[in-house]
C-alpha positions in Angstrom: 2.8 9.7 15.9 -0.8 9.4 17.0 -1.9 11.9 14.4 -0.1 10.1 11.7 -1.7 6.8 12.8 -5.2 8.3 12.9 -4.7 9.8 9.5 -3.4 6.5 8.0 -6.2 4.5 9.5 -8.7 7.1 8.4 -7.4 7.0 4.8 -7.3 3.2 4.8 -11.0 3.2 6.0 -11.9 5.7 3.3 -10.3 3.6 0.6 -12.1 0.5 1.8 -15.5 2.3 1.9 -15.2 3.9 -1.5 -13.6 1.0 -3.3 -16.8 -1.0 -3.6 -17.4 -0.3 -7.3 -13.9 -1.8 -8.0 -14.8 -5.2 -6.7 -16.1 -7.3 -9.5 -15.9 -11.0 -10.5 -12.8 -10.3 -12.5 -11.3 -8.1 -9.7 -12.6 -9.6 -6.4 -10.1 -7.6 -4.4 -10.8 -4.3 -6.2 -7.8 -2.1 -6.8 -5.5 -4.8 -5.2 -6.5 -7.2 -8.0 -5.4 -4.5 -10.4 -2.1 -4.0 -8.6 -1.4 -7.8 -9.0 -2.8 -8.2 -12.5 0.6 -9.2 -13.7 0.1 -8.7 -17.4 -1.7 -6.4 -19.8 -4.5 -8.8 -20.7 -5.5 -9.2 -17.0 -5.2 -5.5 -16.4 -7.4 -4.7 -19.4 -10.0 -7.3 -18.2 -10.1 -5.7 -14.8 -10.4 -2.2 -16.2 -13.2 -3.3 -18.5 -15.0 -5.1 -15.6 -15.2 -1.8 -13.7 -17.2 0.1 -16.3 -17.1 3.9 -16.7 -18.1 4.6 -13.1 -15.5 2.1 -11.7 -12.8 3.7 -13.8 -13.6 7.1 -12.4 -13.5 5.6 -8.9 -10.1 4.0 -9.7 -8.7 7.3 -11.1 -9.9 9.2 -8.0 -8.4 6.6 -5.7 -5.1 6.5 -7.6 -5.0 10.3 -7.4 -5.6 10.2 -3.7 -3.0 7.4 -3.4 -0.3 9.9 -4.2 -0.9 11.4 -0.7 -1.5 8.1 1.1 2.1 6.7 1.0 3.4 9.8 2.8 0.8 9.3 5.5 1.2 5.5 6.1 5.0 5.7 5.8 5.1 8.4 8.5 2.8 6.4 10.7 4.6 3.1 10.3 8.1 4.6 10.6 7.3 6.6 13.7 5.6 3.5 15.3 8.6 1.3 14.4 11.0 3.8 16.0 8.7 4.0 19.1 8.6 0.2 19.2 12.4 -0.1 18.8 12.9 2.2 21.7 10.6 0.1 23.9 12.3 -3.1 22.8 15.9 -2.0 23.0 16.7 -2.6 26.6 15.0 -6.0 26.7 15.7 -7.6 23.3 18.4 -7.2 20.6 15.7 -6.8 17.9 15.5 -3.1 18.3 17.6 -2.5 15.2 14.9 -4.3 13.2 12.5 -1.5 14.1 14.9 1.1 12.7 15.3 -1.0 9.5 11.6 -1.4 9.2 11.1 2.4 9.8 13.2 3.0 6.7 11.4 0.1 5.0 8.1 2.0 5.3 9.7 4.9 3.3 10.9 2.4 0.7 7.3 1.0 0.6 6.1 4.5 -0.1 8.6 5.0 -2.9 7.5 1.7 -4.4 3.9 2.7 -4.0 4.6 5.8 -6.2 6.2 3.7 -8.9 3.2 1.3 -8.8 0.7 4.2 -8.9 2.3 5.6 -12.0 2.2 2.2 -13.7 -1.4 1.7 -12.8 -2.4 5.2 -13.9 -0.8 4.6 -17.3 -2.6 1.3 -17.6 -5.9 2.9 -16.6 -5.5 5.6 -19.3 -4.9 3.0 -22.0 -1.3 2.1 -22.1 -0.5 -1.4 -23.3 3.2 -1.3 -22.3 4.0 -4.9 -21.3 6.4 -3.8 -18.6 3.8 -1.9 -16.5 1.7 -4.8 -15.0 4.8 -6.8 -13.8 6.3 -3.6 -12.5 3.2 -2.8 -10.5 3.0 -6.4 -9.3 6.6 -6.4 -8.0 6.3 -3.0 -6.4 3.0 -3.9 -4.7 4.4 -7.2 -3.5 7.5 -5.6 -1.9 5.4 -2.7 -0.6 2.9 -5.0 1.1 5.6 -7.1 2.6 7.4 -4.1 4.1 4.2 -2.5 5.4 3.0 -5.8 7.0 6.4 -6.4 8.5 6.4 -3.0 10.1 2.9 -3.3 11.5 3.7 -6.8 12.9 6.9 -5.5 14.5 5.0 -2.7 16.2 2.2 -5.0 17.3 4.5 -7.6 18.7 6.6 -4.9 20.5 3.4 -3.4 21.9 2.1 -6.7 23.1 5.4 -8.0 24.6 7.0 -4.8 25.9 4.2 -2.6 27.2 
């Protein structure tokens, strides 16, 4: 579990350190702005704001993001199971940890769907379904990831 957590945190830090060129006036949150573009016009404005170098950074990041979901899903799911085991004797919310462990893997699957949509947009697709698909997948992914992390942190704080 510790190795998975260290890898996930390391990859998260790497994405944050290398994503600077993706933060523009049009995309203040960088790649996250792209994930939540919502429509083709917004996605195209974000891509244009990045310039050639930014598009290369985005392409590299999206390519690496095909490994990242496996890493963060493993870290979150293992941590949720660990937390559920710590909570179980004291609080009936242990089963939430098991559900959230599976939710981390659902988040990873949604991340892959989102990544494919974003790659297609980055390479010029104007399919109107892609931005809303990426938006929905990103929203559910973030909700599941945040819920898993919060569950682990609360369990760690309350049931050490």
